[in-house]
Backbone as ProteinMPNN parsed JSONL, in Angstrom:
{"seq_chain_A": "LADGAMAALDRGDGAAHDAAVVQAARGLADAGCTVIALAQFSMARAEPAVRAATGLPVLTTPGSAVRRLRALLGA", "coords_chain_A": {"N_chain_A": [[127.931, 35.949, -67.475], [126.338, 34.489, -68.346], [126.939, 33.143, -71.004], [126.098, 34.17, -74.287], [123.635, 34.739, -73.978], [122.478, 37.06, -73.477], [122.739, 37.631, -76.502], [120.976, 36.208, -77.786], [118.503, 36.832, -77.074], [118.363, 39.609, -77.735], [118.398, 38.593, -80.541], [116.044, 38.063, -80.525], [115.722, 34.952, -79.703], [114.552, 33.718, -77.621], [114.28, 31.103, -76.009], [117.051, 30.3, -76.546], [118.156, 31.609, -75.47], [117.464, 31.175, -72.661], [118.019, 28.868, -72.492], [120.974, 29.039, -72.341], [120.799, 30.66, -69.956], [120.205, 28.772, -68.101], [122.553, 26.66, -68.542], [124.568, 28.145, -67.377], [123.804, 28.419, -64.766], [123.622, 25.65, -63.753], [125.985, 25.355, -63.624], [127.224, 26.521, -61.729], [125.695, 25.797, -59.606], [126.929, 22.91, -59.834], [129.552, 23.874, -58.935], [129.093, 24.245, -55.956], [127.55, 26.089, -55.194], [124.434, 27.343, -53.528], [122.346, 28.787, -53.723], [120.827, 30.631, -56.551], [121.153, 33.676, -58.247], [119.602, 35.931, -60.062], [120.315, 38.469, -61.853], [119.744, 39.887, -63.657], [117.763, 41.572, -65.243], [116.69, 40.818, -67.401], [116.936, 38.141, -67.184], [115.31, 36.89, -65.646], [113.11, 35.92, -66.548], [113.955, 33.558, -66.865], [113.636, 32.029, -64.4], [111.881, 29.72, -63.786], [112.54, 27.526, -65.299], [115.712, 27.69, -64.489], [115.528, 27.325, -61.777], [113.909, 24.641, -61.86], [116.008, 23.11, -63.586], [117.848, 23.089, -61.436], [117.098, 22.793, -58.72], [117.548, 25.063, -56.735], [117.054, 27.346, -54.508], [115.808, 30.645, -56.16], [116.578, 33.564, -56.893], [115.336, 36.467, -58.419], [115.811, 39.881, -59.882], [113.553, 41.141, -60.578], [111.674, 40.645, -58.604], [112.758, 40.821, -55.976], [112.926, 43.56, -55.878], [110.184, 44.146, -55.796], [109.624, 42.648, -53.693], [111.271, 44.669, -51.669], [110.123, 46.839, -52.333], [107.159, 46.615, -51.491], [107.845, 46.539, -48.565], [109.158, 48.673, -48.186], [106.919, 50.63, -48.329], [105.223, 49.567, -46.645], [103.425, 47.331, -46.843]], "CA_chain_A": [[127.954, 34.749, -66.976], [125.401, 33.352, -69.411], [127.523, 33.363, -72.821], [125.433, 34.132, -75.588], [122.437, 34.38, -73.635], [121.787, 38.255, -74.274], [122.713, 38.229, -77.666], [120.129, 35.084, -77.907], [117.216, 37.371, -76.654], [118.55, 40.099, -79.124], [117.74, 38.412, -82.121], [114.246, 37.204, -80.546], [115.706, 33.739, -79.496], [114.259, 33.532, -75.738], [114.27, 29.75, -76.018], [118.362, 29.763, -76.485], [118.627, 32.782, -73.75], [117.385, 30.851, -70.949], [118.871, 27.563, -72.261], [122.358, 29.451, -71.878], [120.81, 30.94, -68.391], [120.341, 27.338, -67.461], [123.878, 26.139, -68.436], [125.172, 28.946, -66.534], [123.168, 28.083, -63.273], [124.045, 24.458, -63.538], [127.56, 25.196, -63.776], [126.84, 27.413, -60.251], [125.213, 24.513, -58.411], [127.745, 21.698, -59.954], [130.498, 24.464, -57.991], [128.687, 24.022, -54.779], [126.312, 27.02, -55.169], [123.201, 26.938, -52.964], [121.209, 29.888, -54.435], [120.86, 31.095, -57.659], [120.461, 34.752, -57.991], [119.269, 36.105, -61.677], [120.652, 39.749, -61.379], [119.905, 40.922, -64.875], [115.84, 41.874, -65.493], [116.215, 40.222, -68.594], [117.1, 37.091, -66.927], [114.225, 36.677, -64.876], [112.11, 34.92, -67.466], [114.375, 31.771, -67.091], [113.949, 31.655, -63.516], [110.974, 28.785, -63.305], [113.846, 26.393, -65.975], [116.619, 27.446, -63.641], [114.86, 26.535, -60.488], [114.018, 23.118, -62.519], [117.159, 22.118, -63.724], [118.836, 23.114, -60.383], [116.829, 22.358, -57.66], [117.947, 25.596, -55.635], [116.344, 28.476, -54.857], [116.382, 31.314, -57.134], [116.478, 34.983, -56.543], [115.442, 37.8, -59.599], [115.799, 41.454, -59.795], [112.33, 42.061, -60.191], [111.302, 39.76, -57.698], [113.736, 41.187, -55.004], [112.251, 44.932, -55.995], [108.989, 44.517, -55.54], [109.59, 42.681, -52.088], [111.508, 45.658, -51.403], [109.097, 48.002, -52.516], [106.121, 46.277, -50.484], [108.557, 46.304, -47.386], [109.148, 50.479, -47.791], [105.163, 50.802, -48.19], [104.815, 48.957, -45.196], [102.392, 46.553, -47.189]], "C_chain_A": [[127.28, 33.578, -67.285], [125.856, 33.693, -71.024], [126.694, 33.211, -73.462], [124.353, 34.347, -75.34], [121.818, 36.358, -74.246], [122.163, 38.523, -76.009], [121.432, 36.926, -78.243], [119.241, 35.941, -77.678], [117.483, 38.594, -77.758], [118.296, 40.091, -80.495], [116.169, 37.438, -82.118], [114.566, 36.037, -80.064], [115.642, 33.434, -78.06], [113.979, 31.871, -75.406], [116.212, 29.272, -75.682], [118.904, 30.853, -75.648], [118.484, 31.852, -72.598], [117.733, 29.319, -70.985], [120.287, 28.038, -71.814], [122.671, 30.167, -70.439], [121.037, 29.512, -67.609], [121.616, 26.468, -67.203], [124.623, 26.567, -67.243], [124.897, 28.438, -65.397], [123.613, 26.516, -63.142], [125.497, 24.334, -63.352], [128.11, 25.821, -61.928], [126.627, 26.132, -59.08], [126.139, 23.339, -58.502], [129.081, 22.428, -58.844], [130.122, 24.249, -56.666], [127.707, 25.477, -54.606], [125.101, 26.658, -54.234], [121.853, 27.813, -53.276], [121.755, 29.995, -55.124], [120.499, 32.756, -57.9], [120.73, 35.408, -59.586], [119.458, 37.634, -61.571], [120.53, 40.692, -62.299], [117.831, 40.951, -64.9], [115.409, 40.942, -66.249], [116.612, 38.593, -68.305], [115.922, 36.592, -66.254], [113.109, 35.826, -65.258], [112.557, 33.564, -67.179], [114.413, 31.252, -65.301], [112.827, 30.117, -62.969], [112.349, 27.513, -64.206], [115.2, 26.586, -65.087], [116.111, 26.928, -62.46], [114.556, 24.702, -60.775], [114.97, 22.326, -62.466], [118.227, 22.136, -62.391], [118.649, 22.601, -58.83], [116.878, 23.443, -56.5], [116.617, 26.829, -56.056], [116.558, 29.74, -55.68], [116.035, 32.898, -56.938], [116.218, 36.016, -58.046], [115.787, 39.299, -58.896], [114.465, 42.056, -59.644], [111.383, 41.956, -58.879], [111.546, 40.534, -56.024], [113.131, 43.002, -55.09], [111.061, 45.007, -55.465], [108.577, 44.288, -54.328], [110.081, 44.073, -51.09], [110.683, 46.853, -50.739], [107.43, 48.077, -51.494], [106.825, 46.93, -49.217], [108.537, 48.566, -47.157], [107.606, 51.097, -48.017], [104.345, 50.52, -46.951], [103.39, 48.178, -45.501], [102.842, 44.977, -46.581]], "O_chain_A": [[127.353, 32.402, -66.931], [125.259, 34.306, -71.909], [126.229, 32.071, -73.462], [123.617, 34.255, -76.323], [121.02, 36.675, -75.128], [121.836, 39.553, -76.6], [121.152, 37.052, -79.435], [118.751, 35.875, -78.805], [116.742, 38.534, -78.739], [118.077, 40.976, -81.323], [115.541, 36.709, -82.887], [113.478, 35.561, -79.743], [116.578, 32.957, -77.418], [113.373, 31.615, -74.366], [116.626, 28.369, -74.955], [120.059, 30.874, -75.223], [119.314, 31.788, -71.691], [117.772, 28.596, -69.989], [120.79, 27.408, -70.884], [123.741, 30.337, -69.854], [121.866, 29.27, -66.732], [121.847, 25.79, -66.202], [125.146, 25.864, -66.378], [125.858, 27.891, -64.856], [124.055, 26.312, -62.011], [126.075, 23.316, -62.972], [129.094, 25.526, -61.249], [127.256, 25.764, -58.088], [126.286, 22.675, -57.476], [129.585, 21.675, -58.009], [131.134, 23.984, -56.017], [127.191, 25.613, -53.496], [124.818, 25.46, -54.255], [120.673, 27.518, -53.089], [122.96, 29.744, -55.095], [119.32, 33.012, -57.656], [121.815, 35.378, -60.167], [118.456, 38.13, -61.057], [120.893, 41.865, -62.204], [117.008, 40.149, -64.46], [114.356, 40.311, -66.162], [116.569, 37.834, -69.273], [115.706, 35.437, -66.622], [112.362, 35.185, -64.519], [111.819, 32.578, -67.209], [115.084, 30.284, -64.944], [113.032, 29.566, -61.888], [112.959, 26.728, -63.481], [115.843, 25.545, -64.952], [116.467, 25.767, -62.257], [114.919, 23.778, -60.048], [115.108, 21.297, -61.805], [119.204, 21.392, -62.303], [119.484, 22.195, -58.022], [116.425, 23.117, -55.402], [115.845, 27.103, -56.975], [117.754, 29.898, -55.925], [114.832, 33.144, -56.846], [117.246, 36.196, -58.699], [115.951, 39.628, -57.721], [114.154, 43.03, -58.959], [110.656, 42.786, -58.333], [110.682, 40.713, -55.166], [112.982, 43.526, -53.986], [110.815, 45.906, -54.661], [107.732, 44.936, -53.712], [109.49, 44.449, -50.078], [110.546, 47.44, -49.666], [106.821, 49.035, -51.017], [106.284, 47.966, -48.831], [108.076, 49.341, -46.319], [107.442, 52.281, -47.722], [103.317, 50.983, -46.457], [102.417, 48.261, -44.751], [102.089, 44.016, -46.74]]}, "name": "protein", "num_of_chains": 1, "seq": "LADGAMAALDRGDGAAHDAAVVQAARGLADAGCTVIALAQFSMARAEPAVRAATGLPVLTTPGSAVRRLRALLGA"}
């Protein structure tokens, strides 16, 4: 969904990765999405930038996994 993001991360360019994720998220927000899900672990690093750029709630795979583990462990 975020064209070029993984390639940027593979070459060590975290800023370009995050910019690609933000651009994709803005497109989703402009299309009417009300929540953004960053479903790849590698995209979680862009959560603050996506939240700032879109003003929308942002879910991440690591955050969701931690919440689920806490629920399973009764924490």
